N, CA, C and O of each residue as an XYZ file, in Angstrom:
316
protein
N     -44.395     33.671    -35.950
C     -43.419     32.790    -35.130
C     -44.059     31.343    -35.255
O     -45.208     31.129    -34.868
N     -43.278     30.391    -35.802
C     -43.813     28.902    -35.871
C     -43.771     28.380    -34.513
O     -43.138     28.925    -33.609
N     -44.535     27.189    -34.370
C     -44.677     26.540    -33.032
C     -43.361     26.179    -32.408
O     -43.243     26.377    -31.199
N     -42.361     25.675    -33.085
C     -41.201     25.239    -32.692
C     -40.459     26.366    -32.125
O     -40.038     26.227    -30.977
N     -40.259     27.330    -32.671
C     -39.488     28.514    -31.801
C     -40.397     28.999    -30.907
O     -39.820     29.541    -29.964
N     -41.535     29.022    -30.825
C     -42.330     29.503    -29.693
C     -42.219     28.512    -28.389
O     -42.351     28.927    -27.237
N     -41.988     27.294    -28.695
C     -41.881     26.310    -27.522
C     -40.419     26.251    -27.072
O     -40.091     25.623    -26.066
N     -39.618     26.865    -27.777
C     -38.056     26.627    -27.568
C     -37.746     27.922    -26.726
O     -36.628     27.994    -26.216
N     -38.566     28.864    -26.555
C     -38.221     30.089    -25.584
C     -38.135     29.516    -24.158
O     -39.136     29.012    -23.649
N     -36.858     29.587    -23.444
C     -36.727     29.052    -22.202
C     -37.433     29.896    -21.151
O     -37.783     31.036    -21.459
N     -37.680     29.395    -19.864
C     -38.098     30.016    -18.746
C     -36.962     31.016    -18.393
O     -35.772     30.710    -18.468
N     -37.418     32.238    -18.003
C     -36.153     33.092    -17.229
C     -36.978     33.640    -15.980
O     -38.183     33.602    -15.730
N     -35.800     34.206    -15.230
C     -36.456     34.728    -13.976
C     -36.747     36.251    -14.292
O     -36.410     36.739    -15.371
N     -37.359     36.951    -13.349
C     -37.889     38.261    -13.641
C     -36.484     39.295    -13.643
O     -36.357     40.256    -14.401
N     -35.721     38.965    -12.865
C     -34.483     39.949    -12.770
C     -33.458     39.738    -14.009
O     -32.761     40.663    -14.427
N     -33.433     38.355    -14.585
C     -32.922     38.324    -15.899
C     -33.533     38.936    -17.032
O     -32.862     39.398    -17.954
N     -34.850     38.959    -17.002
C     -35.629     39.513    -18.014
C     -35.270     41.184    -18.047
O     -35.115     41.852    -19.069
N     -35.193     41.599    -16.837
C     -35.016     43.089    -16.800
C     -33.462     43.485    -17.249
O     -33.131     44.571    -17.724
N     -32.561     42.319    -16.983
C     -31.244     42.683    -17.394
C     -31.004     42.514    -18.875
O     -30.156     43.145    -19.506
N     -31.878     41.549    -19.407
C     -31.757     41.658    -20.777
C     -32.463     42.762    -21.740
O     -32.185     43.104    -22.889
N     -33.551     43.221    -20.783
C     -34.226     44.431    -21.497
C     -33.391     45.625    -21.590
O     -33.361     46.436    -22.516
N     -32.586     45.624    -20.297
C     -31.589     46.965    -20.266
C     -30.639     46.789    -21.323
O     -30.475     47.705    -22.129
N     -29.962     45.667    -21.420
C     -29.145     45.534    -22.567
C     -29.709     45.684    -23.986
O     -29.007     46.160    -24.878
N     -31.122     45.233    -24.229
C     -31.579     45.613    -25.469
C     -31.677     47.096    -25.616
O     -31.219     47.588    -26.647
N     -32.220     47.873    -24.710
C     -32.302     49.256    -24.521
C     -31.173     50.104    -24.852
O     -31.231     51.174    -25.457
N     -30.067     49.485    -24.368
C     -28.609     50.258    -24.578
C     -28.504     50.061    -26.167
O     -28.509     51.043    -26.909
N     -28.418     48.857    -26.621
C     -28.182     48.483    -27.803
C     -28.892     49.265    -29.031
O     -28.354     49.518    -30.109
N     -30.250     49.603    -28.634
C     -30.970     50.273    -29.587
C     -31.253     51.829    -29.189
O     -32.104     52.564    -29.688
N     -30.317     52.138    -28.160
C     -30.518     53.579    -27.682
C     -31.919     54.187    -27.368
O     -32.345     55.265    -27.781
N     -32.500     53.368    -26.630
C     -33.823     53.628    -25.899
C     -33.869     53.918    -24.510
O     -32.915     53.406    -23.923
N     -34.627     54.550    -23.786
C     -34.625     54.823    -22.596
C     -35.086     53.575    -21.836
O     -35.959     52.824    -22.271
N     -34.456     53.403    -20.691
C     -34.648     52.182    -19.851
C     -34.989     52.581    -18.520
O     -34.315     53.453    -17.971
N     -36.222     51.897    -17.776
C     -36.205     52.127    -16.360
C     -36.708     51.050    -15.806
O     -37.524     50.379    -16.439
N     -36.316     50.696    -14.539
C     -36.750     49.620    -13.662
C     -37.308     50.198    -12.424
O     -36.547     50.846    -11.706
N     -38.548     50.042    -12.087
C     -39.140     50.773    -10.974
C     -39.917     49.714    -10.089
O     -40.953     49.168    -10.471
N     -39.295     49.474     -8.838
C     -39.864     48.588     -7.987
C     -40.976     49.054     -7.198
O     -41.717     48.254     -6.625
N     -41.147     50.378     -7.131
C     -42.338     51.183     -6.391
C     -43.687     51.151     -7.136
O     -44.750     51.309     -6.535
N     -43.616     50.962     -8.331
C     -44.932     50.929     -9.214
C     -45.600     49.758     -9.293
O     -46.819     49.783     -9.465
N     -44.846     48.438     -9.170
C     -45.418     47.112     -9.054
C     -45.876     46.691     -7.918
O     -45.308     47.080     -6.898
N     -46.977     45.825     -7.823
C     -47.547     45.346     -6.599
C     -46.897     44.064     -6.257
O     -46.369     43.257     -7.023
N     -47.033     44.015     -4.918
C     -46.326     42.876     -4.564
C     -45.045     42.356     -4.922
O     -44.122     43.141     -4.708
N     -44.721     41.197     -5.431
C     -43.437     40.695     -6.019
C     -43.352     41.180     -7.473
O     -42.786     40.405     -8.243
N     -43.811     42.317     -7.973
C     -43.594     42.608     -9.313
C     -43.021     44.131     -9.399
O     -43.080     44.984     -8.514
N     -42.468     44.243    -10.657
C     -41.727     45.809    -10.820
C     -42.197     46.065    -12.271
O     -42.584     45.189    -13.044
N     -42.118     47.248    -12.504
C     -42.446     48.052    -13.897
C     -41.142     48.183    -14.682
O     -40.208     48.865    -14.259
N     -41.105     47.571    -15.734
C     -39.883     47.763    -16.768
C     -40.507     48.606    -17.803
O     -41.626     48.346    -18.244
N     -39.692     49.772    -18.262
C     -40.003     50.565    -19.254
C     -38.796     50.675    -20.362
O     -37.673     51.117    -20.122
N     -39.224     50.221    -21.522
C     -38.229     50.458    -22.582
C     -38.690     51.457    -23.624
O     -39.678     51.204    -24.313
N     -38.015     52.570    -23.761
C     -38.699     53.590    -24.658
C     -39.971     54.063    -24.028
O     -40.051     54.433    -22.856
N     -41.005     54.024    -24.920
C     -42.225     54.540    -24.457
C     -43.261     53.532    -24.091
O     -44.415     53.844    -23.801
N     -42.756     52.177    -24.118
C     -43.695     50.873    -23.714
C     -43.106     50.492    -22.406
O     -41.959     50.711    -22.016
N     -44.167     49.828    -21.735
C     -43.791     49.315    -20.374
C     -44.547     47.923    -20.152
O     -45.622     47.658    -20.690
N     -43.948     47.187    -19.412
C     -44.568     46.083    -18.838
C     -44.475     45.627    -17.467
O     -43.456     46.034    -16.908
N     -45.257     44.880    -16.735
C     -44.875     44.510    -15.327
C     -44.284     43.018    -15.321
O     -44.687     42.074    -16.000
N     -43.226     43.029    -14.387
C     -42.442     41.978    -14.524
C     -42.410     41.394    -12.998
O     -42.296     42.093    -11.991
N     -42.534     39.960    -13.029
C     -42.769     39.291    -11.723
C     -41.177     38.995    -11.271
O     -40.236     38.974    -12.065
N     -41.095     38.804    -10.034
C     -39.563     38.469     -9.541
C     -39.240     37.095     -9.961
O     -38.101     36.811    -10.333
N     -40.250     36.179     -9.914
C     -39.909     34.681    -10.082
C     -39.784     34.267    -11.408
O     -39.413     35.031    -12.299
N     -40.111     32.953    -11.606
C     -40.075     32.469    -12.974
C     -41.277     32.985    -13.824
O     -42.426     33.185    -13.430
N     -40.691     33.182    -15.251
C     -41.561     33.716    -16.222
C     -41.703     32.510    -17.287
O     -40.720     32.068    -17.881
N     -42.988     32.026    -17.472
C     -43.144     31.024    -18.345
C     -43.132     31.291    -19.731
O     -43.132     32.506    -19.930
N     -43.122     30.580    -20.818
C     -43.221     30.872    -22.137
C     -44.247     31.850    -22.722
O     -44.005     32.646    -23.629
N     -45.435     31.693    -22.088
C     -46.535     32.600    -22.581
C     -46.542     33.894    -22.179
O     -46.814     34.794    -22.973
N     -46.264     34.105    -20.991
C     -45.815     35.359    -20.174
C     -44.823     36.218    -20.747
O     -44.866     37.438    -20.908
N     -43.873     35.349    -21.046
C     -42.467     36.142    -21.563
C     -42.822     36.674    -23.034
O     -42.433     37.800    -23.341
N     -43.546     35.907    -23.953
C     -44.000     36.245    -25.173
C     -44.844     37.571    -25.134
O     -44.644     38.493    -25.924
N     -45.673     37.587    -24.285
C     -46.659     38.778    -23.766
C     -45.749     40.016    -23.301
O     -45.956     41.175    -23.662
N     -44.897     39.680    -22.601
C     -44.118     40.826    -22.126
C     -43.358     41.562    -23.183
O     -43.271     42.788    -23.258
N     -42.805     40.670    -24.011
C     -41.878     41.018    -25.124
C     -42.846     41.755    -26.023
O     -42.432     42.820    -26.482
N     -44.024     41.379    -26.340
C     -44.942     42.141    -27.094
C     -45.259     43.310    -26.477
O     -45.319     44.284    -27.227
N     -45.506     43.512    -25.188
C     -45.684     44.840    -24.596
C     -44.726     45.833    -24.909
O     -45.083     46.964    -25.237
N     -43.438     45.473    -24.827
C     -42.333     46.168    -24.806
C     -41.922     46.513    -26.516
O     -41.152     47.396    -26.891
N     -42.672     45.553    -27.375
C     -42.337     45.891    -28.890
C     -40.970     45.259    -29.156
O     -40.275     45.792    -30.021
N     -40.475     44.113    -28.469
C     -39.274     43.498    -28.712
C     -39.618     42.220    -29.449
O     -40.524     41.505    -29.019
N     -38.847     41.856    -30.684
C     -39.050     40.701    -31.162
C     -38.087     39.741    -30.585
O     -36.954     40.110    -30.276
N     -38.485     38.534    -30.427
C     -37.750     37.451    -29.639
C     -36.306     37.265    -30.141
O     -35.368     37.046    -29.374
N     -36.193     37.360    -31.403
C     -34.716     37.357    -32.181
C     -33.877     38.417    -31.622
O     -32.695     38.125    -31.439
N     -34.298     39.668    -31.300
C     -33.670     40.737    -30.940
C     -33.251     40.725    -29.448
O     -32.265     41.312    -29.003
N     -34.285     39.846    -28.604
C     -34.057     39.916    -27.238
C     -32.819     39.031    -26.918
O     -32.415     38.930    -25.759
């Protein structure tokens, strides 16, 4: 991914990320789970297929967003 595209990824909130991950899972026919009991404090666990990541409830910056997508194995263009 070139620098311009990396910088253009917008900030999203945790719930919006979970919603987009759920839509992605439905599109690709993967299992999706959103578990608030597994996260600590203001975090939840999102599982897509066999991969999972921890999602904060607040704002997600560009670096964290890229890392979370990598954890789930989702390319930014598909998200």
